[in-house]
N, C-alpha and C positions, 0 to 999 in steps of 0.2 A: 551468612548464607550457608546452609547445611549441604551435605554432600548429595542429598537426593532432591534438593529444592527445585531443580529444573524439571522434575517429573511429577510435581505435585499438581493437584487439580487447580489450586489457586494460580499457579504459574501458567497453566494451559488456558485458563479462563481469561487471565489478563492478556496473554498473547493473542487469543482469539479476538478480544475486544479491540486490541491495537490494530490487528489486521483489518477488521471490519471498518474501523474508523478511517484507516488509511485508504482502503478501497472506496469507501463512500466519498471521501474527500476528492479522490481522483475523478470519480463519476461526476460529482457536483462541479468541479473545475472544468471538466470537459463540456458539460452542459452550459456553463457560463461562457466559455470561449465560443461555443457555437452560437449562443444567444447574441453576442456582441460582434459576430462575424470575424472572429479571430483577433489575436494580438500580434501585431507585426512590428517588432522592435527593429528600429533602424529604417523602416520603410514608411513610417508615418510620424508626425510630431508627437512627442511624449505627452504633453499636456492633454490634448483631446483623447488620446488613448487611455490615460489614467482616469479621466472623467467617465468614459464609457465603461471602464472596468468597475469603477466605484458604484455605478448604477445597476450592476448585475447582482441580484439576490443570490443566484446560484454561486457566483464567485465568493461572496461573503460566507455562505453556508459551507462551501468547500474549505475556505481558510479556517473557519471555526472548527470543522471536523479535523483538519490537520493539527490545529493547536491542541485539541482534546486528545488526539492520537499521540501527540508528543508526550503528554502527561502519562499515558499508559505505557509508552515506550520506555520512559524512565523507570516505571515499575517493572517492566520486562527485564531491563538491565539489572535490576536488583534481585530478580528471581533466577536468572540464568547466567551462565558464564557468557562472556562477550561473544565468543565464536558461536556458541549454541544459539544465542538470541538472534544473531544475524542470519545464521543458517535456517533456523525455524521460520524467521520472518520471510524467507524466500517463498513461502506458500502464498504470500501477497501477489507474487507474479502470476501464479496459477489462477487465482481468483480474478485478477484483472484480465487475464486472457479470456476466461469464460464470459466476463462482462462485456468485453470488446465484441464478442460474437453475438451474445444474446441482446444486449442493449443498443449497440451501435451498428450491428450488422456487418462488422468487419470480417474480411476473409483472412484466415490464418493459413500460412503455407505449411506443407508437411514438415519442413525443417524446424519451424517454430513448435509444432506439436511434438516433434522429437525432443526438442529442448525442454519442453514441459515435462515429458516423460523422464528425462534425465534429472530434472529438479526433484520429481517424485522419488526416483531411485535414491538420490542424495539424501532426501529427508528420511527415508527408511533406514539408510545406513547410519545417519547421524543419530536417529532415534534409538538404534541398537548399540550405540557407542560405548557404553560401559563407563569406565573411570574417566575422570577429568585430568 
């Protein structure tokens, strides 16, 4: 791994694909859970719950997206230092926040928007970080 590898286009493209797969997986899993009226561990028998889960195409697509995202995550870890990879991946939280509002109509409190702004500020600071 070279000294500038974290700032290459290749690294940024791989990171972007990883984030998109992760967010897509979360969206598909949410749709799947809604489709089967929730997963209630400890409140219902495990067997019937697993059968319901296995019948949801959304859940399968979500799991496949997570598996694919894991492969890209391994590539991200090869391109970035460990701390940079995890800090840059926090953009995932921002994209999920936007999807929560746009796709699921969720209300986001001002405190959470402030948290998102702090994540953005952190990403800017990390991006200007300099030496490793």
